[in-house]
C-alpha positions in Angstrom: 27.8 -20.2 7.4 26.3 -17.5 9.6 23.6 -18.6 12.1 20.6 -16.9 13.6 18.0 -18.1 16.1 14.4 -17.1 16.9 12.0 -18.0 19.6 8.3 -17.8 18.9 5.6 -18.0 21.6 1.9 -18.1 20.9 1.4 -15.8 23.9 3.4 -13.0 22.5 0.6 -11.5 20.3 1.0 -8.0 18.7 -2.5 -8.0 17.4 -4.7 -9.5 14.6 -3.7 -9.7 11.0 -5.7 -6.9 9.4 -6.9 -7.6 5.9 -6.6 -3.9 5.1 -2.8 -4.2 5.4 -2.9 -5.6 1.9 -4.4 -2.6 0.2 -3.1 -1.0 -3.0 -3.6 2.3 -4.9 -4.9 3.4 -8.3 -4.3 7.0 -9.3 -5.1 8.9 -12.5 -1.3 8.9 -13.1 0.5 7.6 -16.2 -0.9 4.3 -17.4 -2.4 3.2 -14.1 -6.0 3.7 -15.3 -5.9 4.2 -19.0 -4.3 1.0 -20.6 -3.8 -0.3 -17.1 -7.1 -1.4 -15.5 -9.2 0.3 -18.2 -8.8 -0.2 -21.9 -12.1 -0.6 -23.9 -10.3 -1.6 -27.1 -8.2 -4.3 -25.6 -9.0 -7.9 -26.7 -9.5 -8.9 -23.0 -11.8 -6.0 -22.2 -15.2 -6.7 -20.8 -18.5 -4.9 -21.4 -17.3 -2.1 -19.1 -14.0 -1.6 -20.8 -12.1 -3.2 -17.9 -9.1 -5.5 -18.7 -10.1 -8.9 -17.5 -6.4 -10.1 -17.6 -5.5 -7.4 -15.2 -8.6 -8.2 -13.0 -7.3 -11.8 -12.8 -3.9 -10.7 -11.6 -5.4 -8.3 -9.1 -7.4 -11.1 -7.5 -4.2 -13.3 -7.5 -2.3 -10.5 -5.8 -4.8 -10.6 -3.0 -5.2 -6.9 -2.6 -8.1 -6.1 -0.2 -8.6 -2.3 -0.5 -7.8 0.2 -3.3 -7.3 3.9 -2.7 -8.6 6.2 -5.5 -8.3 8.6 -7.4 -5.1 10.0 -5.9 -2.5 10.9 -4.8 -1.3 14.2 -6.1 -4.0 14.0 -8.8 -6.9 14.4 -6.4 -5.8 17.9 -5.2 -7.0 19.3 -8.6 -9.7 16.8 -9.4 -13.4 17.6 -10.1 -15.2 14.4 -9.6 -18.3 15.6 -11.4 -16.3 15.6 -14.7 -16.0 11.8 -14.5 -19.7 10.9 -14.2 -22.6 10.8 -16.6 -22.5 10.1 -20.4 -19.0 9.5 -21.4 -19.3 11.5 -24.6 -20.3 14.6 -22.6 -17.4 14.5 -20.1 -14.8 17.3 -20.5 -11.1 16.6 -20.8 -9.1 18.5 -18.1 -5.4 19.3 -17.6 -3.9 17.4 -14.7 -1.4 19.8 -13.2 0.0 17.3 -10.8 1.5 15.1 -13.6 1.4 17.6 -16.5 -1.1 15.3 -18.4 -4.6 15.4 -19.8 -7.3 13.3 -18.3 -10.2 12.5 -20.7 -12.4 11.6 -17.7 -13.7 8.5 -19.5 -13.1 6.7 -16.3 -14.5 8.1 -13.1 -16.3 7.2 -9.9 -18.9 4.9 -11.3 -16.4 3.0 -13.5 -14.0 2.7 -10.5 -16.8 1.3 -8.3 -17.8 -1.2 -11.1 -14.1 -2.3 -11.3 -13.8 -2.6 -7.5 -16.9 -4.8 -7.4 -15.4 -7.1 -10.0 -12.0 -7.1 -8.4 -13.5 -7.9 -5.0 -11.8 -5.0 -3.2 -13.0 -2.4 -0.7 -12.8 1.1 -2.1 -11.0 3.8 -0.3 -12.1 7.2 -1.7 -10.0 10.4 -1.5 -11.5 13.9 -1.6 -10.0 17.1 -3.0 -9.0 19.4 -0.2 -6.4 21.2 -2.4 -8.4 23.3 -4.8 -11.8 22.5 -3.3 -13.1 21.7 0.2 -16.1 20.9 2.4 -18.8 21.3 -0.3 -17.1 19.0 -2.7 -16.6 16.4 0.1 -20.2 16.3 1.1 -21.4 16.3 -2.6 -19.3 13.3 -3.4 -20.3 11.5 -0.3 -24.0 12.2 -1.1 -23.4 10.9 -4.6 -21.8 7.7 -3.3 -23.6 6.8 -0.2 -27.1 8.3 0.0 -29.8 5.9 -1.4 -31.9 8.6 -3.2 -34.2 11.5 -2.8 -31.5 14.2 -3.1 -29.8 15.8 -6.1 -26.5 14.0 -6.1 -28.0 10.6 -5.0 -30.5 10.8 -7.8 -27.8 11.8 -10.2 -26.0 8.6 -9.4 -29.2 6.7 -9.9 -29.7 8.3 -13.3 -26.2 7.4 -14.2 -27.1 3.7 -13.7 -26.2 2.9 -10.1 -29.5 2.5 -8.3 -27.9 1.2 -5.0 -25.6 3.4 -3.0 -22.0 2.4 -2.8 -21.7 2.8 1.0 -18.0 3.6 0.9 -16.6 3.5 4.5 -13.0 4.7 4.2 -12.3 8.3 3.1 -9.0 10.2 2.8 -9.3 13.8 3.7 -7.0 15.1 1.0 -3.5 14.0 0.1 0.0 15.1 1.1 -1.1 18.6 2.0 2.3 19.1 3.8 4.1 19.0 0.5 4.9 22.2 -1.4 4.4 20.2 -4.7 0.8 19.7 -3.8 -1.9 21.8 -5.5 -3.4 23.8 -2.7 -0.5 23.1 -0.3 -1.3 24.2 3.2 0.3 24.7 6.6 -0.6 22.2 9.3 -2.9 24.7 10.9 -4.7 25.5 7.6 -5.0 21.9 6.7 -6.1 20.7 10.1 -8.9 23.3 10.1 -10.3 22.4 6.7 -10.0 18.6 7.4 -11.9 19.0 10.7 -14.6 21.0 8.9 -14.9 18.4 6.1 -15.0 15.6 8.6 -17.8 17.2 10.7 -19.9 17.8 7.6 -19.4 14.3 6.2 -20.4 12.7 9.6 -23.6 14.7 9.4 -24.5 12.5 6.4 -22.9 9.3 7.7 -21.6 9.2 11.3 -20.1 5.7 10.8 -17.4 6.7 8.2 -13.8 5.9 8.8 -11.8 9.1 8.0 -8.1 9.4 7.4 -6.3 12.7 8.0 -3.2 13.6 6.1 0.1 12.9 7.9 3.5 13.7 6.6 4.5 12.8 3.0 7.7 11.2 4.3 9.8 11.1 7.5 12.4 13.5 5.9 9.9 16.4 5.7 11.1 19.4 7.8 7.7 19.4 9.5 7.6 15.7 10.3 6.2 15.1 13.8 5.2 18.7 14.2 2.8 18.3 11.3 1.1 15.3 12.8 0.8 16.9 16.3 -0.8 20.1 14.9 -3.2 18.3 12.5 -4.4 16.0 15.2 -4.9 18.9 17.6 -7.5 20.1 15.2 -9.0 16.8 14.0 -8.6 14.3 16.8 -12.2 14.0 17.7 -13.3 13.7 14.1 -10.9 11.3 12.4 -9.9 7.6 13.0 -6.6 7.3 11.3 -3.6 9.5 10.1 -1.8 8.7 7.0 1.9 7.9 6.4 3.7 7.9 3.0 7.1 6.5 2.3 9.0 6.1 -1.0 12.7 6.9 -0.1 13.6 3.2 -0.7 15.9 2.6 -3.7 19.2 1.0 -4.4 21.5 3.9 -5.2 24.6 1.8 -5.2 24.5 1.1 -1.4 22.8 -2.3 -1.5 23.3 -3.0 2.3 21.4 0.2 3.2 18.7 -0.5 0.7 18.1 -4.0 2.1 17.6 -2.4 5.5 14.9 0.1 4.3 12.4 -1.4 6.7 14.3 0.3 9.5 13.0 3.6 8.2 9.4 2.3 8.1 9.8 1.1 11.7 11.0 4.6 12.7 8.2 6.3 10.8 5.4 4.2 12.4 6.8 4.4 15.9 7.2 8.2 15.6 3.7 8.8 14.3 2.2 6.5 16.9 4.1 8.3 19.7 2.9 11.7 18.3 -0.7 10.6 18.1 -0.5 9.3 21.7 0.9 12.6 22.9 -2.1 14.4 21.4 -4.4 11.8 22.9 -3.0 12.5 26.3 -2.9 16.3 25.9 -6.5 16.3 24.8 -7.6 13.9 27.5 -9.1 11.6 24.8 -10.0 7.9 25.3 -9.9 6.8 21.7 -6.6 6.0 20.0 -5.7 7.3 16.5 -4.2 4.6 14.3 -2.2 4.7 11.1 -3.1 4.3 7.5 0.2 3.7 5.6 -1.6 4.4 2.4 1.4 5.0 0.1 4.5 2.9 0.3 6.9 1.2 -2.1 10.3 1.1 -3.7 10.6 4.0 -6.2 13.5 5.1 -8.3 12.6 8.7 -8.4 15.7 9.8 -10.3 15.0 7.6 -13.4 13.8 9.2 -16.6 10.4 7.6 -16.5 9.7 9.5 -13.3 10.0 12.9 -15.0 6.6 14.2 -16.2 6.1 15.9 -19.5 6.6 19.7 -19.8 5.8 22.7 -21.9 2.9 22.4 -24.3 2.9 18.6 -24.1 -0.1 17.4 -22.1 -0.5 13.8 -23.2 -3.2 11.3 -22.1 -1.7 8.4 -20.1 2.0 9.0 -20.8 4.6 6.5 -19.6 5.3 7.7 -16.1 6.9 6.0 -13.1 7.1 2.6 -14.8 9.9 1.2 -12.7 11.2 -2.3 -13.6 11.8 -4.1 -10.4 14.5 -6.7 -9.7 15.0 -9.4 -7.1 16.5 -7.1 -4.5 13.5 -4.7 -4.9 11.2 -7.6 -4.2 13.2 -8.6 -1.0 12.8 -5.0 0.3 9.0 -5.0 -0.5 8.7 -8.2 1.4 10.6 -6.7 4.3 8.4 -3.6 4.3 5.4 -5.9 4.6 7.1 -7.5 7.6 7.4 -4.1 9.2 3.7 -3.3 8.6 2.6 -6.6 10.1 4.8 -6.3 13.2 3.1 -2.9 13.7 -0.4 -4.3 13.3 -1.4 -2.9 16.7 -1.1 0.6 15.2 -1.1 0.2 11.4 -4.8 -0.6 10.6 -4.6 -0.1 6.9 -1.9 0.2 4.2 -1.8 0.7 0.4 1.1 -0.4 -1.8 1.5 2.4 -4.3 0.5 1.6 -7.0 -1.3 -1.4 -8.5 -0.7 -1.3 -12.3 2.1 0.1 -14.4 3.0 3.0 -12.0 5.7 1.7 -9.6 3.5 -1.4 -9.6 3.6 -5.2 -9.2 1.5 -5.6 -12.3 2.5 -4.3 -15.8 0.7 -4.2 -19.1 1.2 -3.5 -22.7 -1.4 -1.3 -24.5 -3.4 -3.7 -26.5 -1.1 -6.5 -25.3 0.1 -8.6 -22.5 0.0 -8.3 -18.7 2.6 -9.7 -16.4 3.9 -9.9 -12.8 6.9 -8.0 -11.6 9.2 -9.5 -9.0 7.5 -7.5 -6.3 4.2 -9.2 -7.0 5.3 -12.4 -5.3 6.1 -11.5 -1.7 3.0 -9.3 -1.6 0.7 -12.1 -3.0 2.1 -14.8 -0.8 2.0 -12.7 2.4 -1.6 -11.6 1.6 -2.6 -15.2 1.1 -1.0 -16.8 4.1 -0.8 -14.2 6.9 -3.8 -15.2 9.0 -4.9 -15.0 12.5 -2.7 -13.1 14.9 0.7 -11.5 14.5 3.4 -12.9 16.9 6.3 -10.9 18.3 9.5 -12.9 17.8 12.7 -12.9 19.9 15.5 -12.7 17.4 19.2 -13.3 17.8 21.0 -12.6 14.5 24.4 -11.4 13.2 24.5 -7.7 12.4 25.0 -6.0 9.0 26.7 -2.6 8.9 24.9 0.0 6.7 25.8 3.6 5.9 22.2 4.9 6.4 21.0 2.9 9.4 24.1 1.8 11.3 24.3 -1.9 12.1 21.0 -3.8 11.7 20.0 -7.4 12.2 20.9 -9.5 9.1 17.6 -11.4 9.6 14.3 -9.7 9.9 11.1 -11.6 10.3 7.5 -11.7 11.5 5.2 -14.7 12.2 1.5 -15.2 12.2 -0.7 -18.0 13.7 -4.3 -18.9 13.0 -5.8 -20.3 16.2 -8.6 -22.0 14.4 -6.5 -24.0 12.0 -3.3 -24.2 14.0 -1.3 -23.1 10.9 1.5 -20.7 11.3 3.5 -18.7 8.8 7.0 -17.1 9.0 8.0 -14.3 6.7 11.7 -13.7 6.8 14.5 -11.8 4.9 18.2 -12.3 4.8 19.7 -8.8 4.4 23.2 -10.0 4.0 24.6 -9.1 0.6 26.9 -12.1 0.4 26.4 -14.6 3.2 23.8 -17.4 3.6 22.3 -17.8 7.0 21.3 -20.9 8.8 18.1 -20.0 10.7 16.9 -22.0 13.7 13.4 -21.2 15.1 12.0 -22.6 18.3 8.3 -23.2 17.5 7.5 -25.6 20.4 4.9 -23.1 21.8 3.0 -23.1 18.5 2.4 -26.9 18.5 3.7 -27.1 14.9 4.5 -30.6 13.8 5.3 -30.4 10.1 6.4 -28.0 7.3 3.5 -27.3 4.9 5.5 -25.2 2.6 8.8 -23.4 2.4 9.5 -21.0 -0.5 12.3 -18.6 -1.1 12.7 -15.7 -3.6 16.4 -15.1 -4.5 18.8 -15.3 -7.4 22.6 -15.2 -7.7 22.0 -12.1 -9.8 19.9 -9.9 -7.5 19.4 -7.4 -10.4 17.3 -9.8 -12.5 14.1 -8.2 -13.7 10.9 -9.6 -15.1 9.4 -8.4 -18.3 6.7 -9.4 -20.8 8.9 -11.9 -22.5 10.3 -13.5 -19.3 8.4 -13.1 -16.1 8.9 -16.7 -14.9 12.7 -17.5 -14.9 13.0 -16.2 -11.3 10.1 -17.1 -9.1 9.7 -18.1 -5.5 11.0 -21.7 -5.4 10.6 -24.5 -2.9 13.3 -24.3 -0.2 14.3 -27.9 0.3 16.4 -27.0 3.4 13.4 -26.4 5.6 13.0 -29.2 8.3 11.1 -29.4 11.5 12.0 -31.8 14.3 11.1 -31.7 18.0 9.8 -28.2 17.9 12.9 -26.8 16.1 12.6 -25.4 12.6 15.7 -25.1 10.5 16.0 -23.3 7.2 18.8 -21.9 5.1 18.3 -18.4 3.9 20.3 -17.4 0.8 21.8 -13.9 0.7 19.5 -11.1 -0.5 16.4 -13.3 -0.1 12.8 -13.3 1.1 11.3 -16.5 2.4 8.0 -17.9 3.7 7.7 -21.0 5.8 4.2 -22.4 6.6 3.8 -24.8 9.5 0.9 -27.1 10.5 0.1 -28.5 13.9 
């Protein structure tokens, strides 16, 4: 059996565990909203048309923030269409996904859902087909108590109290030629700065996110961030990162090492932001909102939108069925986000329901957990306190995309108040189990509270509505702790969590 060793020291702190790391994303895309979180005719729908079975799963998932309403969708969205009497709302063509949006679900419905789900809203504004005026109108509608047109409009629509939304995305993926209203970095930076200035005239305490690159393969990656931040640095708090180029295309070893790309993405954006900070002689530091990330099989049929005269409402789009290996990679991407907690201050798994999502539903029927649900939920539940930087010695795995990478990747957290620690670890080896030894003497840990592993001899196993429980995270009986040394066996293609108590 292969062996690996790790040393953990409570003094090697990266930064605090940030609750916003465990955000997700709801876009008007496919069945994310309609027959996802919202289905008035469903047997489990509440008085607002919200699926209570989905709400239960959202709470179990542990998501903390939800980005809304897009995504590519937002670059053509008129938010006014989605407020007021439902029977008077116009249906509109959604050019981003070649669909029709009936607008029966809008800002007020989303805020009602967010309150019931117990999540913080993260609102995106349209800087594609619209701009500064739309931004301040929507902000006024959401955050001003009353006495102005849009604030009083919200009150007349049934929400007397302002929503006080703190986090706002200044557009979406404006570097992408697929984006409605696609702009150069100079064009986008200018309009984003203008929108930010105007929004802060209403509420100076907003947290604003500028658009970064849509992925690290974009030809303008790096240059885009530098140019945008030259325009916006004084006016924004974070810059976004999006990454979806993670899929098993027949090269399982490279797929299991996908977090290597996320590490590169974060490090590159942070370095670029720090360059602009130095060049502009700024004291504040711009951090990262990794507000779209996931495994996504973009070549599958369900990722192709309708075409021609077919503009359906809530078509089946991007409904990937995830397997065990996909869940291991999702768990590893969370490890990457946590180890960059000094620079990644928010993140959003894209998306929450039906669309490349951990939660799936049937129209009028059942809701269930995909394999990717479990590493997210367990990490969100048990990553507490501070993130520790481990010293890792592990065998290497050769990959086509990333060269040789460590077979073991992990991060640890420790809660000073409770003395509890948690390790989140993956074995990237396709075929070999690994005996992992962890020196935890500095943590003061004395016993194993819980050890659980997600793996399966068939890493292609997928959950569905009929069987979502045959393969779940199981107790890992191999985990032992003696004299400050933790030992645990990691199966190949696995994600594990070990919790320790002092």
